[in-house]
C-alpha positions as CSV (number, residue, x, y, z in Angstrom):
1,M,0.0,0.0,0.0
2,Y,1.2,3.5,-0.8
3,L,0.4,5.0,2.6
4,S,1.8,2.9,5.4
5,A,1.2,3.6,9.1
6,E,4.8,4.8,9.5
7,K,4.3,7.4,6.7
8,K,1.1,8.6,8.4
9,Q,3.0,8.9,11.7
10,E,5.7,10.9,10.0
11,L,3.2,13.3,8.4
12,F,1.4,13.8,11.6
13,K,4.6,14.4,13.5
14,E,5.9,16.9,11.0
15,Y,2.7,18.9,10.5
16,G,0.8,18.2,13.7
17,K,1.7,18.7,17.3
18,S,2.8,15.1,17.8
19,N,2.8,11.8,15.9
20,K,-0.6,11.0,17.5
21,D,-2.1,14.3,16.6
22,T,-4.4,13.2,13.8
23,G,-7.2,15.7,14.2
24,T,-5.7,19.2,13.6
25,A,-6.5,20.8,10.4
26,E,-2.8,21.1,9.5
27,S,-2.2,17.3,9.8
28,Q,-5.4,16.5,7.9
29,V,-4.3,18.9,5.1
30,A,-0.9,17.3,5.0
31,L,-2.4,13.8,4.7
32,F,-4.8,14.9,2.0
33,S,-2.0,16.6,0.1
34,Y,0.1,13.4,0.2
35,R,-2.9,11.3,-1.1
36,I,-3.6,13.9,-3.8
37,S,-0.1,13.8,-5.1
38,H,-0.2,10.0,-5.2
39,L,-3.5,9.9,-7.1
40,T,-2.3,12.6,-9.5
41,E,0.7,10.4,-10.4
42,H,-1.6,7.5,-10.9
43,L,-3.9,9.5,-13.2
44,K,-0.9,10.6,-15.3
45,K,-0.4,6.9,-16.2
46,N,-4.1,5.9,-16.3
47,R,-6.0,8.7,-17.9
48,K,-9.3,6.8,-18.2
49,D,-9.6,5.8,-14.5
50,Y,-12.7,7.8,-13.8
51,S,-13.4,6.5,-10.3
52,T,-9.9,7.6,-9.2
53,Q,-10.5,10.9,-10.9
54,R,-13.7,11.3,-8.8
55,A,-11.9,10.3,-5.6
56,L,-9.2,12.9,-6.4
57,Q,-11.8,15.6,-6.9
58,L,-13.4,14.7,-3.5
59,L,-10.1,14.9,-1.8
60,V,-9.3,18.3,-3.2
61,G,-12.7,19.5,-2.0
62,K,-12.1,18.2,1.5
63,R,-8.6,19.8,1.6
64,R,-10.2,23.0,0.4
65,N,-12.7,22.9,3.2
66,F,-10.0,22.4,5.8
67,L,-8.0,25.3,4.3
68,D,-11.0,27.6,4.3
69,Y,-11.6,26.7,8.0
70,L,-8.0,27.5,8.8
71,K,-8.2,30.8,6.9
72,A,-11.3,31.9,8.8
73,K,-9.9,30.8,12.2
74,D,-6.2,31.6,12.1
75,I,-4.7,33.2,9.1
76,E,-1.1,32.6,10.3
77,R,-1.6,28.9,10.6
78,Y,-3.2,29.0,7.1
79,R,-0.2,30.8,5.6
80,A,2.2,28.5,7.4
81,I,0.6,25.3,6.0
82,I,0.3,26.7,2.5
83,K,4.0,27.6,2.5
84,A,5.1,24.3,4.1
85,L,3.2,22.2,1.5
86,N,3.7,24.4,-1.5
87,I,0.0,24.7,-2.2
88,R,-0.7,27.5,-4.6
89,K,-3.6,29.8,-3.8
């Protein structure tokens, strides 16, 4: 599987408060970004995989909702996660 438990722990440790911090918006955005990049690479090879394309669109929407929440709550946290993950906006 492309996303092992160790990789999740690493993402949560880097972008969350600890490696068990799975609920903060920053850690969720980081996890979604990792999954989005994986699905994007898959779709470059398999253009007609429409179910994966739909899953990718749903993930992008979820990440957008988390980013909108962060932007409304704390603009500094929003700017930090955008800069750390190189998400253009």
